[in-house]
N, C-alpha and C positions, 0 to 999 in steps of 0.2 A: 465230266463237263458237264457243264448246270443250263437245267434243264431249261426252257424258255415257255410260257404259257396267253396263247391272244385269243381275246373272245370274239366273235365273228359273229354276236347277235345283232340284233336291234335293242334296242332305250327297252325300260321295265320287263327286264328278261330277269330279272335276278341281280344284272349284273352288278349292284350292293351286294348284293350277298356274297356273290364269288370273291366281290373283294376284300370284305371281309373275313372269308374261310382262307384264304389269300396269306391275311396278315396273321394271322393263329398258328397256318403253317410258320412265318418269320419269314417270306421272301416277303422281294420289293419291290412292289404291283400301285401301278400306277390307274386311277380310274378317271379317266373325263379329263383331265388335269395335269399337267406336269411343268413345276416350277411353276407356278400361278400363269400360265400360259394353257390349252386349250389343246385334248393332245392332234385330232382336228384338225385345226388350223395351222400343230408344228405341219402334218404329214402331208398337206395341202402348199404350202409355202416349203416344201422339199419336191416333190412330186413340179410345181413350177419353174423350179431348180433343178427338174431332173436331176438330183439323189436320191437316196436308197431313202424311203414311205417315214420306218425310224432312225436316220440321222438324225441328232440332237437328245434323244431320250436314251439317257446313259443308263447300264447297272442296273438293268431292268432283269425282273424274273415275268410278269407280267403284264401285260394291259388286258383292264377287265371293261372299257367303253371308249372307242376312239372317236364313234362322230362329235361331231358338230353342228348344229341346228339351231342356231340364235337371226341367223340374220342372214344378208345379203354377200356381207365380205365374212362372214364365218359361217360359213355353210359349207361340211363333209359331210361324206358318210365314203368312207375308203373298204371298210367292207362290201359296199355294193359294189362298186363304183374300179374299185384295185384288188381288186382279191386273186387274180391270175401272180400280179406285184407283190403283194405280198406274200404270198407265198413261198414264189419263186427268189424272194430276198429272204428266207426264213424257213429254210425248208427241214429245220430240224429241230422248229416248233411245235408241241401240244399247240393244234389246231381247238379252238371247242364251239359248235358251232350252238351256246343255248336257245333255247328254241321255247311258243309260249302258246297256248292257245290261242292263235288269230284275233278272235271275237274277243275277248275277256283285253288284249294284248290294246285292243284298237280302245275300247272305256277305258284303259292307261292312259293311251295318249293322248287323251280328250281331256285329262283332271291334270296332267303332270305339263302346265303351263301351257296350254294350248297347242302340243307338238301339233295335232291335227293340222290346228291355222297353221303351223309353220312349215311342215312341210309340204302343203297347198302353193302355199304365197314363196316357202325363196327353193325351190324342186320339181318343178312343175315338168319334167321330164324324168320322172322315178315315179310319179305316184299320179296314175291318169285311170282309166278318170277322177276330177279331184273332188273325193266325197268320199265318205267308208265304205263303199264297193273298192273306190280306185285303192287304198290304204289293207286295205284284205288281199289282195288281190296280187300289189307291192312282199304285203308278209309273207305271203305262200309262197311266190315267185322268189325273190331268197332266199330259202325254208326247200327250196329244189334246188335251185342256182350252186347253191353253198355245195350240197348236196350231192349232185351230179359232180360237180367241180372234182371232191377228194373221191368221188367213185372212178376216176380217172385217173387217181396219185395212188399207186396201191401200198408204196413205200411212207403215204405220207404218213401220222400219228396223230387222228381227226375223230370226233368224240359231235354224236349227235347228240343234243343232253334237253330233254324235256323237262322243264323246271317243276311241271305239275304230278310228273310218274316218273322221272328215273330217283336214283339214290349215290351217296358216293362212293357204290361198288363202284357205277358202269365209270366214273374219276380214276377211281383205280386202276385203270385200266395200261394207262398211263402217269401218271401222278400219284409219286409217293403221298401218302397222305398216314399223319399218324395215327395208327387204331386208336390213340384214346380218345379224337374224330369221330364221333360216332351219327352222323346226322346233319344232315346239309344244315347252314343257317342262313333259313329263309326268314331275309333281313326288315320283309316286306310282307307287312303281316295278309295284307289288301289279298297276296297274290291264289292261297289257299282257296 
């Protein structure tokens, strides 16, 4: 049976590096888009139509970024709002919470297309107060919620992966990574 992997962290937490790693491993991996449509947009439409969240995303091994936050219409955070459904529909997947120091992530969000401002504008229900402290609280709550959720799923394949401190050995607990790949490929050098 083919192993599938879903990242359930937040943007600016090495999603591109995971994408690069999985491509090195010759896995069919999708980062943010599938066939020129945002994965989050596809998942949101599926949710509205009461279909499985990943319906229509075919032949995949890995989903490395599923959220979208571009406008009121293209805005969905399934790893935040629909984690339980995502897990129930894909219980055999490896789920990776890619996480990072919240203060560093906040600085990245401010630089990356003003993601902080987009969150305030398009997701007022997720970020309160609408300022730096609210975003830091959002990050920490997400990490805690995901880790607590998977503690209640003892048969799940779940890894909490700190991108600044963990290494490939931790990923090897559930993922077959060829021994020729010896380091995690940090694609965005500003992470370290």
